[in-house]
VOBAPA-96923 format. One record per residue (C-alpha): residue in three letters; x, y, z. Coordinates in steps of 0.001 Angstrom, whole numbers, plus 500000, padded with zeros to 6 digits. Each point is the difference from the previous one (the first is absolute). Layout:
REM residues N
  type       x       y       z
   Ala       X       Y       Z
...
END
This chain:
REM residues 170
  type       x       y       z
   Unk  499953  500138  499849
   Unk  502589  502296  501020
   Unk  501719  499171  496722
   Unk  496637  501582  498100
   Unk  500069  503028  501708
   Unk  503656  500780  499757
   Unk  499901  499742  495960
   Unk  496838  502598  500364
   Unk  502828  502715  502007
   Unk  501234  502291  497434
   Unk  504262  499879  499886
   Unk  500947  503362  498207
   Unk  499751  503425  501811
   Unk  497904  501112  497010
   Unk  497855  496983  500656
   Unk  499149  500821  503257
   Unk  499130  503782  499515
   Unk  497894  498822  497510
   Unk  498028  497512  502495
   Unk  500475  503279  502515
   Unk  498269  502156  497470
   Unk  497248  497985  499246
   Unk  498567  498999  503005
   Unk  500192  503401  501377
   Unk  498293  500971  497086
   Unk  497295  496636  500285
   Unk  499598  501413  503959
   Unk  499464  503719  498823
   Unk  497319  498862  497594
   Unk  498228  498181  503143
   Unk  500237  502423  502140
   Unk  498667  502486  497441
   Unk  497373  497896  499004
   Unk  498649  499417  503861
   Unk  500163  503747  500792
   Unk  497381  500700  496989
   Unk  498067  496979  500942
   Unk  499579  500916  503673
   Unk  499118  503876  499481
   Unk  497431  499367  496581
   Unk  498668  497143  500418
   Unk  497890  499125  502910
   Unk  499256  496868  502344
   Unk  496526  499274  499413
   Unk  497523  502948  498935
   Unk  498246  498767  502586
   Unk  502776  500574  503238
   Unk  501327  503459  499018
   Unk  498965  503294  502104
   Unk  499194  501058  496919
   Unk  497349  497681  499263
   Unk  498275  500770  503728
   Unk  500248  503382  499583
   Unk  497775  499352  496985
   Unk  498027  498106  501970
   Unk  499161  502392  502681
   Unk  499539  502895  497451
   Unk  496679  497537  498552
   Unk  499310  499126  502781
   Unk  499598  503746  501521
   Unk  498084  500771  496385
   Unk  497520  496564  500790
   Unk  499271  501195  504067
   Unk  499019  503563  499040
   Unk  497383  498854  497349
   Unk  498364  497487  502420
   Unk  497088  501036  501016
   Unk  499679  498918  503795
   Unk  502589  499369  502074
   Unk  498594  496668  500629
   Unk  500841  500281  495444
   Unk  503952  500617  501698
   Unk  500183  497876  502472
   Unk  499297  496833  497341
   Unk  502076  501434  497855
   Unk  503559  500350  502024
   Unk  499018  496424  501886
   Unk  500060  498906  496394
   Unk  502741  502003  499580
   Unk  502026  497990  503308
   Unk  498841  497060  498501
   Unk  501975  500523  497150
   Unk  503228  500574  501812
   Unk  500027  504028  500348
   Unk  500522  501124  503963
   Unk  496931  502201  499887
   Unk  497645  503022  502026
   Unk  498423  502149  500314
   Unk  500570  502559  503178
   Unk  498155  502697  501181
   Unk  502244  503750  499389
   Unk  500512  500581  503317
   Unk  501169  496837  500982
   Unk  503529  501089  498410
   Unk  503174  501184  501325
   Unk  502639  501442  498425
   Unk  503109  497801  498716
   Unk  503089  501443  502550
   Unk  503415  500539  498289
   Unk  501556  496488  501212
   Unk  496900  498093  497550
   Unk  501207  499391  496588
   Unk  497326  499268  496791
   Unk  501109  496145  499254
   Unk  498197  500555  496721
   Unk  502215  501555  497368
   Unk  500349  503341  498626
   Unk  498973  498115  496510
   Unk  496657  498713  500668
   Unk  499276  502670  502707
   Unk  500869  503126  497009
   Unk  497336  497573  497990
   Unk  497180  499446  501980
   Unk  500494  503879  501349
   Unk  499524  500325  495866
   Unk  496317  498508  499440
   Unk  497107  502561  499629
   Unk  498020  500386  502963
   Unk  502688  498446  502453
   Unk  501142  501628  503367
   Unk  502562  499051  502041
   Unk  500068  500804  502805
   Unk  504503  500084  501422
   Unk  499938  501143  502774
   Unk  497686  497234  502192
   Unk  499546  496580  500917
   Unk  497564  498048  501809
   Unk  501260  498842  503216
   Unk  498643  496477  499712
   Unk  501816  499254  496366
   Unk  503923  499368  498704
   Unk  502985  502181  499684
   Unk  498662  499280  496246
   Unk  496745  501470  499627
   Unk  498553  502327  497673
   Unk  497678  502348  500666
   Unk  497234  501340  496976
   Unk  496787  502529  501058
   Unk  496636  498473  498802
   Unk  498116  502116  501465
   Unk  499264  503424  502491
   Unk  499846  497627  502611
   Unk  502307  496509  498976
   Unk  503006  499158  499002
   Unk  501562  496416  497865
   Unk  502415  498900  501380
   Unk  501739  497126  498691
   Unk  503409  497408  500673
   Unk  502303  500679  497770
   Unk  502997  497780  500476
   Unk  502057  498610  497644
   Unk  499981  496250  501272
   Unk  502349  498437  497310
   Unk  504011  500378  501211
   Unk  502951  500439  497750
   Unk  499716  495718  499170
   Unk  496549  500612  498704
   Unk  500724  502786  497600
   Unk  503272  497553  498804
   Unk  498415  497062  499902
   Unk  496498  500308  498139
   Unk  497926  496871  500535
   Unk  500034  498106  496880
   Unk  495864  499568  499713
   Unk  499504  503579  499739
   Unk  496069  500663  500909
   Unk  498734  496760  498036
   Unk  496844  499145  502110
   Unk  499326  497032  501138
   Unk  496425  499803  499103
END
């Protein structure tokens, strides 16, 4: 086995330098490809904060269009069953966000949510019972929508996507 590996090793200085150059080019191309994929290709459309921001905006519009509070509660319950942690809270229950509390919501997704028509973000307020990754959106004069937009994926779920990728098992 050792004889096989010895035959593949370059013997001259020029061949060794060419091998180093070729290896460094391969490493550079690989790193560039990984960087491009990581920055511009999301792991799954349903796992990103940008997607969550869109869901919060749509849900806000739907809750505003309901005729009764009972209809709004049913809609919010359906959203919770769908995986979005969201509640309707009274504006009087909200407290100012302290300087030590940081948003774990990305600025890009936050700007997307703020740019939606009819969406008024209440950045400086939070609900005391909510998590640190909550987003507050005004619904009307007395109520707001509190959504927990914590991104539950880590580095490995971003780099290693599931192979099934969104197929349903129906």
